[in-house]
C-alpha positions, 0 to 999 in steps of 0.5 A, spaced: 737 674 698 742 677 703 748 673 707 745 671 713 752 670 716 758 672 713 765 672 717 772 673 715 775 666 715 782 668 714 787 674 714 793 673 710 798 679 708 801 679 702 806 684 698 799 688 696 796 688 703 791 684 706 787 679 703 781 677 707 777 671 705 769 672 707 765 666 708 758 666 708 752 663 708 746 665 705 740 660 705 743 653 704 748 656 699 754 658 702 760 663 699 766 665 700 769 672 696 775 674 697 777 681 698 785 685 698 785 691 702 791 695 699 796 697 704 794 704 704 787 702 705 789 698 711 793 704 714 788 709 712 782 705 715 786 703 721 788 710 722 781 713 721 778 708 726 784 709 731 784 717 731 776 717 731 777 714 737 782 717 740 781 724 739 773 724 740 774 723 748 780 727 750 779 733 744 773 736 747 777 735 755 783 738 752 779 744 750 775 745 756 782 745 760 785 750 755 780 755 756 780 755 763 788 755 763 787 761 759 782 765 764 786 763 769 792 766 765 788 773 764 786 773 771 793 773 773 795 778 769 790 782 771 791 782 778 798 783 776 797 789 773 793 792 778 798 790 784 804 793 780 799 800 779 797 800 786 804 800 788 806 805 783 800 809 786 804 808 793 811 810 791 808 817 788 805 818 794 811 817 798 815 821 793 810 827 793 811 826 801 
């Protein structure tokens, strides 16, 4: 049947990559299996996990913040434009008076 208990008994680094020895018990029978993760696989697997964990949270927050900043920026530009137009009109009136 399915192994009930399985855990990594040892992890060793070799030139190939990481060598995991799993030990488990299925019923009364105990077994062990070796698994060699090549350096590339380890790195990729680890990166995927880390990136997923790291990126998930801040990513959405950053996007929201970026949107807010862009809105504020546009708001500011609109205000400045209005402001400068108002000044232009005032100047034109002064000139025409």
